[in-house]
Z-matrix of the N, CA and C atoms (Angstrom, degrees):
N
C 1 1.465
C 2 1.512 1 109.80
N 3 1.302 2 116.14 1 143.79
C 4 1.464 3 121.61 2 177.28
C 5 1.527 4 109.12 3 -56.97
N 6 1.379 5 117.57 4 128.15
C 7 1.474 6 120.55 5 -177.66
C 8 1.519 7 113.24 6 -53.70
N 9 1.341 8 117.39 7 -38.98
C 10 1.459 9 120.10 8 -178.81
C 11 1.534 10 110.56 9 -67.24
N 12 1.331 11 115.65 10 -39.64
C 13 1.453 12 119.25 11 178.53
C 14 1.530 13 111.17 12 -66.68
N 15 1.349 14 114.86 13 -38.21
C 16 1.461 15 119.99 14 178.94
C 17 1.526 16 110.47 15 -63.72
N 18 1.345 17 116.44 16 -43.86
C 19 1.467 18 120.62 17 179.13
C 20 1.522 19 110.77 18 -61.70
N 21 1.338 20 115.81 19 -44.25
C 22 1.458 21 119.99 20 -180.00
C 23 1.531 22 111.22 21 -62.82
N 24 1.356 23 115.01 22 -38.91
C 25 1.461 24 119.95 23 179.28
C 26 1.529 25 111.03 24 -63.46
N 27 1.339 26 116.57 25 -45.18
C 28 1.466 27 121.15 26 -178.61
C 29 1.527 28 110.66 27 -63.99
N 30 1.342 29 115.88 28 -43.68
C 31 1.468 30 119.25 29 179.43
C 32 1.523 31 110.98 30 -62.63
N 33 1.316 32 115.76 31 -40.96
C 34 1.454 33 120.00 32 178.66
C 35 1.514 34 111.73 33 -64.02
N 36 1.334 35 116.27 34 -40.16
C 37 1.455 36 120.92 35 179.12
C 38 1.525 37 110.56 36 -65.00
N 39 1.327 38 117.07 37 -41.93
C 40 1.461 39 120.80 38 179.23
C 41 1.523 40 111.23 39 -62.37
N 42 1.320 41 116.79 40 -41.59
C 43 1.457 42 120.50 41 178.33
C 44 1.520 43 111.07 42 -63.80
N 45 1.348 44 114.70 43 -36.06
C 46 1.461 45 118.91 44 179.71
C 47 1.517 46 111.25 45 -68.44
N 48 1.332 47 116.78 46 -38.33
C 49 1.457 48 121.35 47 -176.54
C 50 1.515 49 113.41 48 -82.32
N 51 1.339 50 118.06 49 -20.52
C 52 1.462 51 121.07 50 -177.54
C 53 1.522 52 110.16 51 -69.53
N 54 1.336 53 118.61 52 128.49
C 55 1.455 54 120.55 53 -179.37
C 56 1.532 55 111.27 54 -58.79
N 57 1.320 56 115.62 55 144.42
C 58 1.449 57 120.41 56 178.95
C 59 1.521 58 110.62 57 -63.79
N 60 1.322 59 116.78 58 133.36
C 61 1.462 60 120.44 59 179.28
C 62 1.522 61 109.42 60 -65.68
N 63 1.310 62 116.40 61 140.16
C 64 1.450 63 121.06 62 -179.90
C 65 1.521 64 109.40 63 -84.49
N 66 1.317 65 115.50 64 121.82
C 67 1.462 66 120.17 65 -179.23
C 68 1.519 67 110.76 66 -67.67
N 69 1.312 68 117.56 67 -29.32
C 70 1.454 69 120.69 68 177.60
C 71 1.517 70 112.73 69 104.62
N 72 1.316 71 114.42 70 153.54
C 73 1.457 72 122.31 71 178.35
C 74 1.521 73 107.69 72 -102.03
N 75 1.315 74 116.33 73 111.17
C 76 1.464 75 122.00 74 -179.59
C 77 1.530 76 107.49 75 -137.24
N 78 1.329 77 117.52 76 80.11
C 79 1.465 78 121.22 77 -174.38
C 80 1.521 79 113.03 78 -57.03
N 81 1.315 80 114.68 79 135.56
C 82 1.466 81 120.30 80 -178.12
C 83 1.527 82 111.76 81 -86.34
N 84 1.328 83 116.70 82 -28.86
C 85 1.465 84 120.73 83 -177.07
C 86 1.530 85 108.38 84 -120.25
N 87 1.303 86 116.12 85 108.28
C 88 1.466 87 120.47 86 -177.97
C 89 1.524 88 109.20 87 -117.52
N 90 1.313 89 114.56 88 89.91
C 91 1.464 90 119.58 89 177.44
C 92 1.525 91 108.73 90 -77.97
N 93 1.337 92 117.86 91 122.63
C 94 1.464 93 119.47 92 -177.92
C 95 1.525 94 111.94 93 -55.32
N 96 1.315 95 115.13 94 137.22
C 97 1.461 96 120.56 95 177.30
C 98 1.523 97 109.68 96 -72.41
N 99 1.318 98 115.99 97 163.20
C 100 1.464 99 120.54 98 178.51
C 101 1.528 100 109.37 99 -75.98
N 102 1.325 101 115.03 100 172.56
C 103 1.469 102 119.76 101 179.39
C 104 1.516 103 112.43 102 -66.88
N 105 1.329 104 117.90 103 -15.46
C 106 1.465 105 119.50 104 179.17
C 107 1.529 106 111.54 105 -61.29
N 108 1.320 107 117.07 106 -33.85
C 109 1.466 108 119.45 107 -178.45
C 110 1.522 109 113.10 108 -118.14
N 111 1.338 110 117.19 109 -25.45
C 112 1.456 111 120.02 110 -172.32
C 113 1.523 112 113.48 111 -76.96
N 114 1.307 113 117.42 112 -38.11
C 115 1.462 114 120.42 113 -174.53
C 116 1.517 115 111.67 114 -75.62
N 117 1.310 116 114.56 115 159.07
C 118 1.461 117 120.25 116 177.19
C 119 1.502 118 113.12 117 92.35
N 120 1.314 119 115.53 118 136.43
C 121 1.454 120 120.27 119 177.53
C 122 1.510 121 111.42 120 -86.21
N 123 1.323 122 116.26 121 177.65
C 124 1.463 123 121.09 122 -179.92
C 125 1.521 124 110.09 123 -77.80
N 126 1.328 125 116.09 124 133.83
C 127 1.455 126 120.95 125 176.50
C 128 1.523 127 109.08 126 -134.23
N 129 1.297 128 115.25 127 152.12
C 130 1.453 129 118.87 128 179.62
C 131 1.510 130 110.98 129 -139.74
N 132 1.331 131 115.74 130 172.56
C 133 1.455 132 119.65 131 175.24
C 134 1.528 133 108.92 132 -67.16
N 135 1.317 134 118.43 133 151.34
C 136 1.465 135 121.25 134 -179.35
C 137 1.526 136 112.21 135 -54.42
N 138 1.318 137 115.83 136 134.60
C 139 1.457 138 121.53 137 176.10
C 140 1.507 139 115.20 138 88.34
N 141 1.333 140 118.82 139 -5.09
C 142 1.467 141 121.11 140 -179.98
C 143 1.522 142 110.44 141 -90.41
N 144 1.336 143 117.44 142 129.36
C 145 1.471 144 120.09 143 -177.53
C 146 1.514 145 113.71 144 -68.03
N 147 1.346 146 116.95 145 -32.58
C 148 1.457 147 122.09 146 178.92
C 149 1.522 148 107.75 147 -130.34
N 150 1.324 149 118.39 148 127.21
C 151 1.466 150 120.40 149 -178.30
C 152 1.521 151 112.15 150 -76.21
N 153 1.316 152 116.20 151 174.32
C 154 1.451 153 121.93 152 172.03
C 155 1.528 154 108.54 153 -51.32
N 156 1.337 155 116.93 154 123.79
C 157 1.469 156 121.22 155 -176.46
C 158 1.519 157 109.70 156 -133.46
N 159 1.325 158 116.80 157 121.90
C 160 1.460 159 120.64 158 175.63
C 161 1.522 160 108.80 159 -80.97
N 162 1.317 161 116.65 160 133.44
C 163 1.464 162 121.73 161 -178.12
C 164 1.527 163 108.74 162 -92.21
N 165 1.323 164 114.47 163 71.17
C 166 1.460 165 122.93 164 -178.60
C 167 1.520 166 107.34 165 -163.33
N 168 1.314 167 117.51 166 159.71
C 169 1.467 168 119.17 167 177.26
C 170 1.519 169 111.34 168 -55.53
N 171 1.316 170 116.83 169 137.97
C 172 1.460 171 122.00 170 179.29
C 173 1.529 172 111.83 171 -114.43
N 174 1.340 173 116.46 172 -42.39
C 175 1.460 174 119.33 173 -177.01
C 176 1.527 175 112.66 174 -82.71
N 177 1.319 176 117.16 175 -15.57
C 178 1.460 177 120.99 176 176.88
C 179 1.530 178 109.30 177 -134.70
N 180 1.314 179 116.61 178 166.74
C 181 1.463 180 122.25 179 -176.19
C 182 1.526 181 110.01 180 -83.58
N 183 1.322 182 116.02 181 127.83
C 184 1.454 183 121.02 182 178.58
C 185 1.524 184 111.13 183 -85.61
N 186 1.347 185 115.47 184 177.58
C 187 1.471 186 120.63 185 -178.75
C 188 1.525 187 110.69 186 -132.02
N 189 1.338 188 114.29 187 146.15
C 190 1.453 189 121.38 188 170.94
C 191 1.523 190 107.82 189 -142.05
N 192 1.313 191 116.12 190 152.30
C 193 1.464 192 121.06 191 178.13
C 194 1.524 193 110.96 192 -117.48
N 195 1.324 194 116.49 193 18.19
C 196 1.462 195 120.32 194 178.79
C 197 1.522 196 109.54 195 -116.35
N 198 1.324 197 116.14 196 148.78
C 199 1.460 198 120.43 197 179.56
C 200 1.522 199 112.42 198 -81.05
N 201 1.344 200 116.82 199 -14.54
C 202 1.468 201 121.67 200 179.44
C 203 1.531 202 108.97 201 -133.02
N 204 1.333 203 117.00 202 74.59
C 205 1.466 204 120.12 203 -175.59
C 206 1.523 205 113.65 204 -70.72
N 207 1.326 206 113.99 205 161.39
C 208 1.463 207 122.53 206 173.28
C 209 1.521 208 107.95 207 -103.26
N 210 1.326 209 116.43 208 133.67
C 211 1.464 210 122.49 209 179.09
C 212 1.527 211 108.48 210 -111.80
N 213 1.323 212 116.00 211 150.95
C 214 1.466 213 119.68 212 -179.04
C 215 1.525 214 110.14 213 -140.99
N 216 1.322 215 114.71 214 153.28
C 217 1.456 216 120.39 215 178.68
C 218 1.517 217 110.40 216 -154.18
N 219 1.330 218 115.05 217 179.79
C 220 1.470 219 121.44 218 178.63
C 221 1.516 220 108.97 219 -129.17
N 222 1.338 221 114.65 220 142.40
C 223 1.452 222 120.52 221 176.08
C 224 1.520 223 108.40 222 -141.66
N 225 1.329 224 116.71 223 142.57
C 226 1.470 225 121.22 224 -173.34
C 227 1.516 226 113.79 225 -79.70
N 228 1.331 227 117.67 226 -23.49
C 229 1.466 228 120.87 227 -178.66
C 230 1.521 229 109.72 228 -142.56
N 231 1.310 230 116.58 229 159.72
C 232 1.460 231 120.99 230 179.06
C 233 1.526 232 109.73 231 -59.03
N 234 1.324 233 115.78 232 132.92
C 235 1.463 234 120.59 233 -175.82
C 236 1.516 235 110.71 234 -148.43
N 237 1.322 236 115.10 235 157.28
C 238 1.459 237 121.78 236 166.75
C 239 1.527 238 105.81 237 -90.05
N 240 1.334 239 116.96 238 119.04
C 241 1.455 240 119.60 239 -179.32
C 242 1.522 241 109.89 240 -109.64
N 243 1.324 242 114.77 241 157.22
C 244 1.459 243 120.95 242 177.20
C 245 1.524 244 108.41 243 -121.72
N 246 1.326 245 116.65 244 123.86
C 247 1.465 246 122.83 245 -177.80
C 248 1.521 247 109.77 246 -107.28
N 249 1.336 248 115.76 247 132.68
C 250 1.458 249 121.56 248 175.77
C 251 1.520 250 109.27 249 -132.74
N 252 1.320 251 115.86 250 148.38
C 253 1.463 252 121.39 251 178.00
C 254 1.521 253 108.54 252 -125.01
N 255 1.336 254 116.10 253 135.83
C 256 1.457 255 122.42 254 -178.22
C 257 1.528 256 109.99 255 -125.79
N 258 1.329 257 115.78 256 150.43
C 259 1.464 258 122.11 257 173.26
C 260 1.529 259 108.14 258 -116.76
N 261 1.325 260 117.45 259 133.18
C 262 1.456 261 120.26 260 177.44
C 263 1.527 262 109.64 261 -77.20
N 264 1.335 263 115.73 262 131.62
C 265 1.460 264 119.61 263 -179.89
C 266 1.524 265 110.64 264 -87.84
N 267 1.324 266 116.66 265 -172.10
C 268 1.464 267 121.21 266 -176.78
C 269 1.518 268 112.75 267 -65.66
N 270 1.329 269 117.25 268 -17.72
C 271 1.471 270 121.68 269 177.31
C 272 1.520 271 112.20 270 -98.29
N 273 1.353 272 115.94 271 13.37
C 274 1.472 273 122.27 272 179.80
C 275 1.518 274 112.43 273 62.80
N 276 1.338 275 115.65 274 30.84
C 277 1.457 276 120.96 275 176.05
C 278 1.526 277 108.75 276 -107.38
N 279 1.340 278 117.46 277 135.32
C 280 1.468 279 119.80 278 -179.05
C 281 1.527 280 112.39 279 -77.84
N 282 1.330 281 115.48 280 127.80
C 283 1.455 282 121.55 281 177.13
C 284 1.522 283 108.81 282 -115.49
N 285 1.339 284 116.48 283 128.36
C 286 1.462 285 120.28 284 -175.59
C 287 1.520 286 111.66 285 -66.46
N 288 1.345 287 115.08 286 139.08
C 289 1.451 288 122.23 287 175.35
C 290 1.530 289 109.30 288 -106.20
N 291 1.302 290 116.69 289 127.18
C 292 1.456 291 119.99 290 177.52
C 293 1.519 292 113.04 291 65.58
N 294 1.313 293 115.16 292 -163.25
C 295 1.460 294 122.16 293 -178.19
C 296 1.519 295 110.94 294 -101.99
N 297 1.333 296 117.26 295 155.65
C 298 1.470 297 119.74 296 175.36
C 299 1.529 298 110.26 297 -60.91
N 300 1.315 299 115.45 298 148.62
C 301 1.468 300 121.64 299 178.10
C 302 1.519 301 108.17 300 -116.05
N 303 1.329 302 116.72 301 123.78
C 304 1.459 303 120.82 302 177.87
C 305 1.527 304 109.42 303 -101.59
N 306 1.315 305 115.42 304 141.86
C 307 1.463 306 120.24 305 -177.28
C 308 1.522 307 109.67 306 -150.31
N 309 1.316 308 116.37 307 138.29
C 310 1.459 309 121.51 308 174.47
C 311 1.522 310 108.29 309 -87.71
N 312 1.316 311 116.72 310 124.93
C 313 1.465 312 120.34 311 -179.61
C 314 1.521 313 109.23 312 -124.91
N 315 1.325 314 115.28 313 152.36
C 316 1.459 315 120.96 314 178.30
C 317 1.517 316 109.78 315 -96.37
N 318 1.322 317 115.89 316 167.32
C 319 1.464 318 121.06 317 -178.82
C 320 1.519 319 110.41 318 -59.83
N 321 1.323 320 115.69 319 140.13
C 322 1.458 321 120.94 320 179.40
C 323 1.511 322 111.05 321 117.83
N 324 1.329 323 116.17 322 -148.87
C 325 1.455 324 121.97 323 -178.67
C 326 1.534 325 109.85 324 -85.34
N 327 1.308 326 116.72 325 129.31
C 328 1.463 327 120.29 326 175.47
C 329 1.529 328 109.41 327 -119.40
N 330 1.342 329 115.72 328 154.49
C 331 1.456 330 121.55 329 179.64
C 332 1.522 331 110.37 330 -123.67
N 333 1.310 332 115.14 331 145.82
C 334 1.454 333 122.41 332 175.87
C 335 1.521 334 107.87 333 -132.08
N 336 1.296 335 116.90 334 139.53
C 337 1.459 336 120.00 335 -179.48
C 338 1.517 337 109.76 336 -129.03
N 339 1.325 338 115.88 337 143.32
C 340 1.454 339 120.13 338 173.43
C 341 1.521 340 107.56 339 -71.10
N 342 1.336 341 118.13 340 119.27
C 343 1.471 342 120.85 341 -176.10
C 344 1.520 343 112.38 342 -54.34
N 345 1.329 344 116.14 343 139.08
C 346 1.459 345 121.01 344 -178.29
C 347 1.528 346 112.01 345 -65.34
N 348 1.346 347 117.10 346 -23.23
C 349 1.466 348 119.07 347 -179.61
C 350 1.528 349 112.52 348 -83.00
N 351 1.333 350 116.84 349 -0.49
C 352 1.457 351 120.70 350 175.45
C 353 1.521 352 109.39 351 -95.60
N 354 1.344 353 117.47 352 150.99
C 355 1.470 354 119.95 353 178.71
C 356 1.528 355 110.72 354 -55.97
N 357 1.317 356 115.98 355 140.96
C 358 1.455 357 120.42 356 -179.06
C 359 1.522 358 112.15 357 -73.24
N 360 1.316 359 115.45 358 160.43
C 361 1.458 360 121.48 359 177.81
C 362 1.526 361 109.65 360 -75.28
N 363 1.317 362 115.61 361 158.30
C 364 1.462 363 121.67 362 -170.26
C 365 1.523 364 111.62 363 -105.19
N 366 1.320 365 116.10 364 133.56
C 367 1.467 366 121.31 365 177.81
C 368 1.531 367 109.65 366 -60.32
N 369 1.319 368 115.23 367 133.95
C 370 1.458 369 121.20 368 179.56
C 371 1.514 370 114.23 369 94.51
N 372 1.326 371 117.58 370 -13.12
C 373 1.461 372 121.54 371 -179.89
C 374 1.528 373 111.15 372 -89.57
N 375 1.340 374 114.82 373 149.49
C 376 1.468 375 120.33 374 175.19
C 377 1.520 376 108.95 375 -104.85
N 378 1.336 377 114.82 376 137.35
C 379 1.461 378 121.63 377 -176.97
C 380 1.526 379 111.33 378 -127.42
N 381 1.311 380 114.83 379 166.00
C 382 1.467 381 122.37 380 175.74
C 383 1.518 382 107.85 381 -135.19
N 384 1.338 383 116.11 382 130.51
C 385 1.466 384 118.63 383 173.78
C 386 1.516 385 109.03 384 -112.34
N 387 1.305 386 114.66 385 145.71
C 388 1.467 387 121.37 386 -172.26
C 389 1.520 388 110.79 387 -135.19
N 390 1.315 389 115.18 388 138.44
C 391 1.469 390 121.68 389 174.18
C 392 1.523 391 107.82 390 -124.74
N 393 1.321 392 116.34 391 132.85
C 394 1.459 393 121.50 392 179.48
C 395 1.530 394 109.77 393 -125.93
N 396 1.320 395 115.98 394 144.92
C 397 1.465 396 122.30 395 173.96
C 398 1.523 397 108.42 396 -132.89
N 399 1.314 398 115.66 397 160.02
C 400 1.460 399 120.20 398 179.12
C 401 1.527 400 110.12 399 -110.21
N 402 1.321 401 114.79 400 128.22
C 403 1.464 402 121.45 401 171.72
C 404 1.532 403 106.86 402 -100.36
N 405 1.336 404 117.75 403 172.39
C 406 1.465 405 119.28 404 -178.08
C 407 1.529 406 114.37 405 -53.48
N 408 1.340 407 117.34 406 -36.93
C 409 1.463 408 119.61 407 -173.87
C 410 1.529 409 114.72 408 -115.15
N 411 1.336 410 117.41 409 -2.93
C 412 1.457 411 118.73 410 -175.39
C 413 1.532 412 111.02 411 -161.00
N 414 1.312 413 115.72 412 174.93
C 415 1.467 414 121.73 413 173.79
C 416 1.520 415 107.98 414 -114.67
N 417 1.324 416 117.03 415 139.41
C 418 1.459 417 122.12 416 -179.99
C 419 1.522 418 109.35 417 -112.95
N 420 1.327 419 115.40 418 137.72
C 421 1.461 420 120.95 419 -176.57
C 422 1.521 421 110.01 420 -128.80
N 423 1.337 422 116.18 421 136.71
C 424 1.465 423 122.59 422 175.22
C 425 1.518 424 108.03 423 -126.61
N 426 1.352 425 117.11 424 140.25
C 427 1.460 426 121.31 425 -176.48
C 428 1.520 427 111.06 426 -135.14
N 429 1.324 428 115.54 427 155.11
C 430 1.461 429 121.92 428 176.25
C 431 1.525 430 108.70 429 -150.26
N 432 1.337 431 116.68 430 144.50
C 433 1.460 432 122.02 431 -177.34
C 434 1.522 433 111.29 432 -109.92
N 435 1.328 434 115.32 433 150.44
C 436 1.460 435 119.82 434 177.62
C 437 1.523 436 110.56 435 -153.92
N 438 1.325 437 114.95 436 159.44
C 439 1.464 438 122.12 437 177.50
C 440 1.527 439 108.05 438 -119.41
N 441 1.325 440 116.26 439 141.26
C 442 1.459 441 121.52 440 175.43
C 443 1.531 442 108.30 441 -90.88
N 444 1.320 443 116.30 442 126.72
C 445 1.463 444 121.48 443 -178.97
C 446 1.526 445 109.23 444 -123.11
N 447 1.327 446 115.58 445 162.98
C 448 1.453 447 120.61 446 175.51
C 449 1.522 448 109.09 447 -75.41
N 450 1.323 449 116.31 448 141.71
C 451 1.460 450 120.48 449 178.70
C 452 1.530 451 108.91 450 -72.02
N 453 1.348 452 118.14 451 119.37
C 454 1.464 453 120.14 452 179.99
C 455 1.530 454 111.17 453 -58.77
N 456 1.325 455 115.99 454 144.25
C 457 1.467 456 120.45 455 -178.06
C 458 1.528 457 111.25 456 -61.88
N 459 1.337 458 117.27 457 -33.05
C 460 1.466 459 119.82 458 179.21
C 461 1.521 460 110.90 459 -66.51
N 462 1.334 461 116.64 460 -38.53
C 463 1.467 462 121.19 461 178.03
C 464 1.524 463 109.89 462 -68.45
N 465 1.317 464 116.30 463 -42.97
C 466 1.461 465 120.64 464 179.31
C 467 1.526 466 110.70 465 -59.55
N 468 1.321 467 116.63 466 -41.42
C 469 1.463 468 121.19 467 179.98
C 470 1.521 469 111.22 468 -63.94
N 471 1.335 470 117.00 469 -42.14
C 472 1.463 471 120.89 470 179.31
C 473 1.528 472 111.24 471 -64.61
N 474 1.335 473 116.00 472 -39.50
C 475 1.462 474 120.19 473 -179.51
C 476 1.518 475 111.62 474 -66.13
N 477 1.327 476 117.14 475 -35.13
C 478 1.461 477 121.25 476 179.38
C 479 1.520 478 112.17 477 -67.89
N 480 1.332 479 115.92 478 -21.32
C 481 1.465 480 120.48 479 -176.79
C 482 1.525 481 113.79 480 -87.61
N 483 1.342 482 117.74 481 -5.67
C 484 1.475 483 118.79 482 -177.96
C 485 1.519 484 111.73 483 -148.37
N 486 1.336 485 114.62 484 145.25
C 487 1.453 486 121.65 485 172.01
C 488 1.519 487 110.32 486 -112.38
N 489 1.345 488 116.66 487 2.09
C 490 1.454 489 121.96 488 178.69
C 491 1.530 490 109.03 489 -69.07
N 492 1.331 491 116.51 490 120.97
C 493 1.467 492 120.22 491 -173.38
C 494 1.521 493 111.94 492 -63.55
N 495 1.323 494 117.49 493 -43.32
C 496 1.466 495 119.92 494 179.96
C 497 1.522 496 111.27 495 -60.92
N 498 1.311 497 116.96 496 -39.91
C 499 1.461 498 120.29 497 178.14
C 500 1.530 499 110.90 498 -66.33
N 501 1.315 500 116.32 499 -37.97
C 502 1.463 501 120.01 500 178.87
C 503 1.533 502 110.42 501 -66.44
N 504 1.329 503 116.90 502 -37.20
C 505 1.473 504 120.15 503 174.94
C 506 1.526 505 109.46 504 -58.33
N 507 1.333 506 116.06 505 -46.46
C 508 1.459 507 120.78 506 178.87
C 509 1.520 508 112.08 507 -57.65
N 510 1.322 509 115.49 508 -45.66
C 511 1.466 510 120.76 509 -177.08
C 512 1.527 511 110.35 510 -61.57
N 513 1.322 512 116.13 511 -47.44
C 514 1.464 513 119.71 512 179.41
C 515 1.525 514 111.61 513 -65.67
N 516 1.338 515 117.55 514 -42.80
C 517 1.468 516 121.05 515 -178.67
C 518 1.522 517 110.95 516 -62.10
N 519 1.309 518 116.99 517 -42.13
C 520 1.455 519 120.62 518 -179.81
C 521 1.522 520 112.13 519 -67.94
N 522 1.339 521 116.88 520 -22.48
C 523 1.467 522 121.55 521 178.30
C 524 1.525 523 111.84 522 -93.20
N 525 1.338 524 117.79 523 8.84
C 526 1.467 525 123.92 524 179.59
C 527 1.528 526 113.34 525 67.63
N 528 1.325 527 117.60 526 15.89
C 529 1.464 528 121.47 527 -179.46
C 530 1.531 529 109.06 528 -89.85
N 531 1.333 530 115.10 529 81.24
C 532 1.458 531 121.20 530 -173.87
C 533 1.527 532 113.33 531 -58.36
N 534 1.313 533 116.78 532 -47.64
C 535 1.459 534 120.09 533 -172.37
C 536 1.526 535 112.08 534 -64.34
N 537 1.319 536 117.34 535 -39.07
C 538 1.452 537 120.26 536 176.96
C 539 1.527 538 111.48 537 -70.38
N 540 1.327 539 116.81 538 -39.83
C 541 1.462 540 120.36 539 -179.83
C 542 1.527 541 110.91 540 -60.69
N 543 1.339 542 116.98 541 -46.85
C 544 1.464 543 119.48 542 -178.68
C 545 1.527 544 111.20 543 -69.42
N 546 1.332 545 117.55 544 -39.50
C 547 1.471 546 120.05 545 179.27
C 548 1.522 547 110.90 546 -60.34
N 549 1.324 548 117.25 547 -41.00
C 550 1.468 549 120.91 548 177.14
C 551 1.525 550 110.51 549 -65.94
N 552 1.320 551 116.53 550 -43.80
C 553 1.465 552 120.72 551 -178.08
C 554 1.526 553 111.45 552 -60.94
N 555 1.321 554 117.23 553 -38.39
C 556 1.469 555 120.66 554 -178.38
C 557 1.524 556 112.17 555 -68.45
N 558 1.334 557 117.40 556 -17.10
C 559 1.466 558 120.28 557 175.03
C 560 1.528 559 111.18 558 -66.59
N 561 1.326 560 116.19 559 -22.48
C 562 1.462 561 121.31 560 -178.71
C 563 1.526 562 112.34 561 -91.18
N 564 1.328 563 117.24 562 -4.32
C 565 1.467 564 121.43 563 -174.33
C 566 1.523 565 112.20 564 -105.81
N 567 1.322 566 115.64 565 158.80
C 568 1.454 567 121.05 566 172.57
C 569 1.528 568 108.87 567 -70.82
N 570 1.340 569 118.48 568 155.22
C 571 1.466 570 120.37 569 178.31
C 572 1.528 571 111.31 570 -55.26
N 573 1.305 572 116.65 571 133.09
C 574 1.461 573 121.15 572 179.29
C 575 1.513 574 114.36 573 83.54
N 576 1.340 575 116.78 574 1.16
C 577 1.463 576 121.25 575 -178.64
C 578 1.529 577 110.63 576 -122.60
N 579 1.331 578 115.40 577 167.24
C 580 1.458 579 121.38 578 177.37
C 581 1.519 580 112.55 579 -92.89
N 582 1.337 581 116.86 580 -34.18
C 583 1.455 582 120.22 581 -171.77
C 584 1.522 583 109.73 582 77.43
N 585 1.321 584 116.59 583 170.58
C 586 1.455 585 121.56 584 -177.13
C 587 1.533 586 111.61 585 -63.12
N 588 1.323 587 117.02 586 -44.99
C 589 1.461 588 120.80 587 -178.15
C 590 1.526 589 110.71 588 -66.85
N 591 1.328 590 116.39 589 -44.76
C 592 1.457 591 120.19 590 178.02
C 593 1.511 592 112.24 591 -63.26
N 594 1.328 593 116.88 592 -38.54
C 595 1.456 594 121.37 593 178.16
C 596 1.526 595 110.89 594 -60.62
N 597 1.337 596 116.07 595 -41.95
C 598 1.463 597 120.22 596 178.31
C 599 1.524 598 110.72 597 -62.15
N 600 1.331 599 116.61 598 -42.03
C 601 1.455 600 119.96 599 179.49
C 602 1.526 601 111.85 600 -62.57
N 603 1.327 602 117.29 601 -41.49
C 604 1.464 603 120.17 602 -179.24
C 605 1.531 604 110.52 603 -67.42
N 606 1.314 605 117.30 604 -35.80
C 607 1.462 606 119.49 605 174.09
C 608 1.528 607 110.31 606 -62.86
N 609 1.345 608 116.00 607 -41.57
C 610 1.466 609 120.06 608 175.99
C 611 1.525 610 110.68 609 -60.27
N 612 1.339 611 115.90 610 -43.22
C 613 1.459 612 120.71 611 -179.34
C 614 1.523 613 110.83 612 -60.29
N 615 1.330 614 116.82 613 -42.64
C 616 1.467 615 120.18 614 -179.23
C 617 1.527 616 111.41 615 -61.29
N 618 1.330 617 116.25 616 -33.46
C 619 1.466 618 120.33 617 -179.99
C 620 1.525 619 112.19 618 -78.81
N 621 1.334 620 116.27 619 -21.46
C 622 1.462 621 119.57 620 -175.51
C 623 1.526 622 113.51 621 -87.59
N 624 1.337 623 117.37 622 -18.00
C 625 1.462 624 119.49 623 -177.45
C 626 1.530 625 110.76 624 -61.75
N 627 1.335 626 115.75 625 141.39
C 628 1.456 627 120.70 626 177.82
C 629 1.521 628 108.02 627 -70.50
N 630 1.316 629 115.99 628 119.64
C 631 1.463 630 120.88 629 -171.55
C 632 1.526 631 111.68 630 -70.95
N 633 1.309 632 114.59 631 128.24
C 634 1.459 633 122.23 632 174.06
C 635 1.522 634 106.53 633 -148.64
N 636 1.312 635 116.23 634 154.70
C 637 1.466 636 119.85 635 -176.35
C 638 1.526 637 112.28 636 -53.47
N 639 1.335 638 117.22 637 -39.11
C 640 1.464 639 120.68 638 -177.13
C 641 1.522 640 112.30 639 -74.48
N 642 1.344 641 117.69 640 -12.16
C 643 1.457 642 120.39 641 -176.95
C 644 1.527 643 113.35 642 -103.14
N 645 1.325 644 117.41 643 -3.98
C 646 1.464 645 119.82 644 -178.17
C 647 1.519 646 111.25 645 -60.65
N 648 1.339 647 116.45 646 -40.80
C 649 1.461 648 119.48 647 179.02
C 650 1.524 649 110.86 648 -65.20
N 651 1.318 650 117.43 649 -41.70
C 652 1.465 651 120.44 650 179.25
C 653 1.526 652 110.67 651 -60.07
N 654 1.310 653 116.99 652 -43.26
C 655 1.465 654 120.66 653 179.21
C 656 1.523 655 110.23 654 -60.76
N 657 1.322 656 116.37 655 -41.55
C 658 1.472 657 120.32 656 178.12
C 659 1.530 658 110.57 657 -64.88
N 660 1.325 659 117.15 658 -39.43
C 661 1.462 660 120.50 659 179.13
C 662 1.529 661 111.00 660 -66.08
N 663 1.328 662 117.21 661 -41.36
C 664 1.464 663 120.24 662 177.84
C 665 1.523 664 110.55 663 -60.35
N 666 1.321 665 116.33 664 -42.42
C 667 1.464 666 120.10 665 179.69
C 668 1.523 667 110.97 666 -64.55
N 669 1.346 668 116.55 667 -39.42
C 670 1.462 669 120.36 668 178.58
C 671 1.526 670 110.96 669 -66.59
N 672 1.326 671 117.39 670 -40.22
C 673 1.467 672 121.85 671 178.39
C 674 1.524 673 110.04 672 -63.03
N 675 1.338 674 116.37 673 -42.55
C 676 1.469 675 120.73 674 -179.39
C 677 1.519 676 111.46 675 -59.77
N 678 1.324 677 117.08 676 -34.56
C 679 1.463 678 121.32 677 -178.18
C 680 1.537 679 111.68 678 -79.25
N 681 1.337 680 116.94 679 -47.68
C 682 1.465 681 119.19 680 -171.69
C 683 1.522 682 114.04 681 -83.47
N 684 1.335 683 117.79 682 -16.58
C 685 1.466 684 119.73 683 -176.48
C 686 1.518 685 113.51 684 -107.20
N 687 1.333 686 118.08 685 21.98
C 688 1.471 687 120.99 686 178.46
C 689 1.522 688 110.11 687 -62.04
């Protein structure tokens, strides 16, 4: 084969195999979350280096365009967790949907999904998801809020043009759709881990949180999770 053609072929192959660079998650619209999820610092069971941490916006409201989103979090040790989902009513009060779901999870990254046999979430509504664990002397609760939005036609068109997971992460991240971006990224990771793409997203998330004295520890924990759970 002609040396120049061979060189061009190899370079082309390398470009094809190189993972797509992550553009990053930098939300443009960060509506502050309510006190139901925003207040309170990070706490954990005694002796745990990193407390229960939800891998989603906490100080501001996140976005999803799916009726059955996937939720993710981090825990330092194997635990029985309790998951609850709430919908905010017209008076901005959270009302529980369905029954609590209990699940045994191992240390590291865990995922929770709204069961497909349950009614889907409604576009335009704001929701709150909650995870609770029990320590020897107390119960710890973490919460995060999100709004369901319609998938923009431009985003839908881009998604139809690619099945590459890294590219799909980029598309969702650029559209501020945190829950879809992280769910796609976790497809590239080993169970219980973030993977390189997921790690980048969590670092982005730590930078996007609205800074407040009570959230400094959470930001540090997110950064630590991004490093150790690649």
